[in-house]
N, C-alpha and C positions, 0 to 999 in steps of 0.2 A: 662433475655432475652436480647441479644444485640440489640441496636437501629438499625432500618432499614435505609439503606443508602437513602438519600433524592432524588437522581437523578436516573432515569432509561433510558437506551439507548439501541440501536441496532446497531451492526456493525459486519461484518465478520461472520454472522450466529450466533452471541452470543447475549444473553440478559445480559446487563451489569448494575450492581448497583454501584453507585459511590457517595462517600462523596463530590466529587468535581464536580462543573458544567463544562461540556465540551460541549460548544455550537456547536462545529463542528459536533457532532454526531446526528443521528436521534433519536427521542424520542421512547422509548421502552415501553413494556407492564408492568405496575406496579405490576400486580398480577401474573406474570410468575416468577417461581423460577430463580434466576440469574445463569448464567454459570460462570460469573466472578464478583467478588466484589472488588472494589478498596476502601481501607479503609485509612482514614487520621489518622495516628498514628506514634509515634516515632519508628524508625527502629532499635533501640537498639545500635546505634553507632553514633559518632559525624558526622555531615554533613561535607563533604569535603569543604575545603577553595578554593578560586580562584587559589592559588598557587599550590594546588594539581592537579588541572585540572579535566577533566572528568574521572570518576571511573567506571570500569567494573570489579567487583570482583566476579569471578565464584566459589571461594572456601569457601566463608563464610558458616559456618555450618547451619545458619538460613535460607539459601536460597540466590540465586544470587542477588547481589546488583548492581544497576546502578544509577549513580548520575551525575548531571550536576550542578556544583557550581553556585549559584545565581539563579537557576531555581527550580529544584526538585530532590528528590532522591526516589528510588523505591526498594522494596524487593519483590522477587517472592517467596511467602510462599509455595504455592502448585498450582495445576492446576485450582483452583477456587478462589485464593486469591492473591492480590497484596497489600502490604502496601505502602503508599506514604506519603511523607512529603515535602511540598512546602516551599522554603525559604521565610522568612518574607518579604524581600524586593522585591521579584519577583512579577511583575504584573500577575494578574490571567490569562491573555491571553498567557503567556509564557508556561504554564503547558502542553498545548496540543502538543507543538513541540516535546518533547521527548516521550510523551505518545503514540502519534499516528504514531511515526516513529520506532526507535529502540526498545522501550519497547514493543509495540504491536507485532513487528516482532518476538522478542524473545519469547513472550508469545504464539503466534500462532504456533511457532515451537515446544514449549512444548506440544501443543495439537496435534502434529504429522501431521501438515499441511505443505505443500510445499510452501515456501514464496519467492516471487520474488520482486525485486525493479522495479516496472512497473506501467503503467497506462493501463486501459482496458475499453472497451465500448461494448455495445450490439446493433447491428444494423441489420435490415432485417433478424432477426432470428438467427444471428451468433454472437459469441463473439470473439473479436479481442483485443489482448494485445500488448502494445508497450514497448519494451526493449531498453535500450541504456545508454550510459555514461551521466554524468552531461552535461546539455545544449544540449543534442541530440534532444530535442523537443518532449519528451513524452507527457507532459501536453498540449502543444500547439496543437499537432496532435490530441489528444483526444478531445480537445475543438472544433476543426474543425468538427469532427464527431458528437459531441453533437449538434452543430449548424445545422447540416444536418439532425437531427432527431434521432440520436443515444441516448441511455440511458447510462449514466456513471455507470460503475461498481466499479472502484476504481481509485485513483490517488496517486501513490507512493508505497503503500504496497498492493500486490496482493497475496491473500491466496487461494490455490488450494488443493482440496481433490484429491489425486492420488491413484488409485487402479488398479491392473492388469486386473481385470475382469469387470470393469465398465468405463464409460466415465469420464474423468477428470471434476471436478466441481469447478467453482470459486465462491467465496463468496463476495457479495456486501459489500463495506466499508462505505464511507460517502459522502454526496452530495456536495463536494467542489473540485475545481480545482485551482492550484497555477499557476498564469500567470504573466509574465512580462508585463509592460505597453504597449509595442509595440504590443505584441500578443493580449492583451485584446482589444486594439483599432482596430486591424485588424479582430478580430473574435468576433462579437457581438452575444451573446447567449441570446435568448429571456427568460425573467424571471430571469436571473442571477443577483445577487446582489454583487457588489464589496465591500468587507469589508475593514475597515481601516488597514493600514500597522501596523503589530504588532511591528516591529523594523524598524527604519529609514534606517538602513544599509542593510536590507533584500530586495533583488531585486524583489521578487515576492509577489503579493497580492493574498489573498484568494478570490475566487469568489464562493458564495454559490448558488447552483442550486435550481430551483423550484421543481425538481423531479429527480429521479435516479432509476436504477434497484434495486429492493428490494428482489427479489427471487434469490436463487442459480441458476446458469446457466452453461451449458456445455462449456468447454474451447475448441474453435475450431481452432484458429490460433494465433500464437505469432510471432511478427516480430521485428528484430533488426533494429533500425533506423540508417540511414546514411544521412548526409546532403550534398547537392551539386547537380549539374546538372540542366538541364532545365526542364526535365519532370520526373514524378514519375515512379518508376519501382519496381516490385516485383520479387525476385529471390528465388526459393525454396532451402532449404537445405536438405541433407540426415539426417537420424536419428543420426548418429555419430556427425555430425557438430551441429545439433540441441541440443544434450545433452551437448556439450561443451559450447554453448551459454547460455543454461539454468543454468549451473553451475556458469558461470561467473557473471550472474546477479541475482543469488539467494542470500538470506541473510546469509545462513550458513557460507560461506567463509568470510563474513564481520565480523563475530564473531570469527576471526581466533585464538585468544588466549584461547577460551573456551576449556575445557577438554572433547572434543568429544570422545565418545566410538566407538569401532568397529561397534556396532549396529547402532549408529548415522550415521557414514560414509556410511555404507551399505545401510541404508534407503535413504540417500540423493542421492547416486549413482543410486539406483533403481528408485527413483522418476524422476531423470533427464532422464534416459533411457526410462522409461515407458511413460512419457509425450511426449518425442520426437517422439515416435512411434504412440501415440494416437491422437496427434494434428498436424496440419500443422505448420511448422516453416520455416521462411525465412528471407531475408533481404529486407527492404523497403527503397528505396532511395527517399528522399523528397527534392524538390527544396528549396533553401534558401529564395526565394521570398514568403512571407506570402500570397500574393494574389493568389498564385498557389495551395494553400492547398485544395481548392474544387476539383481540378483535381486529387489530391491524394485520396480524399474521393471517388470520382466516380470510379477511377481505382480499388481501393481495394474492393468496393462493388461488382463490376463485377467479380473480382478475387475470392471473397468469394463464390459467387453464383456458380462459375464453380468448385471450389474445394470441396464445402460442399452442395450437392443438398438438 
């Protein structure tokens, strides 16, 4: 009988068994059969060198391989199993960087979830997601809502169950927000713990929250963030515009070299169109001045109440 993985976690609606400690995740039920098992074992191929750079091999017959030289390598064996091997010289804290980003995004897509690069919160009975380019302020805006009493749903990877005949459902991730120092100083979240910087050159510090949303929740509104101006403003999009935005900030195009099938593309297109019709999608302009974030929160809460009775 194989040895049971020593660590149990919960994230994205999954019970995860892992040979590796991943302190960023919520503790899971030890007696619940795991949906995903992360096994520490040789991948059956040499680990890439720094000269080779990051490797995304979608054609390996043993399962897709992703590797970050000096950090860790992963093989997606099936929908319930990932093999992983950490480089000997890599600090333990590095392991979560690829695991909770591209690795988890690919895995959730394998499970036929719609995956967005986004942050999301639940407030006043509504779920609101923030989309945007790098440095658009997704985590900072989410932090302002959490300070105002919202529950964090996710920061960075948003997994949504999309179906034509039911409301879209988003799955809670992990109780952490990545914030730059200026944002962390401007937005004081009660009970949050600032963790040590994992890398000196990395501009954002993880802040572990005392609590978060732990149940799957309906996806009500998604907004593309824009910076600038003096006052916050929400502008709705039609479903065609919304679908385009969802496609732009989804993870599938980020794996552009993957051998996607016609079925994969059809499912992705259907998810974009269905979600754009089932949820409210718009643009949220937020002032550059961090002290004005509470105005953004107040305005969006009022907007959510009006659009989602």
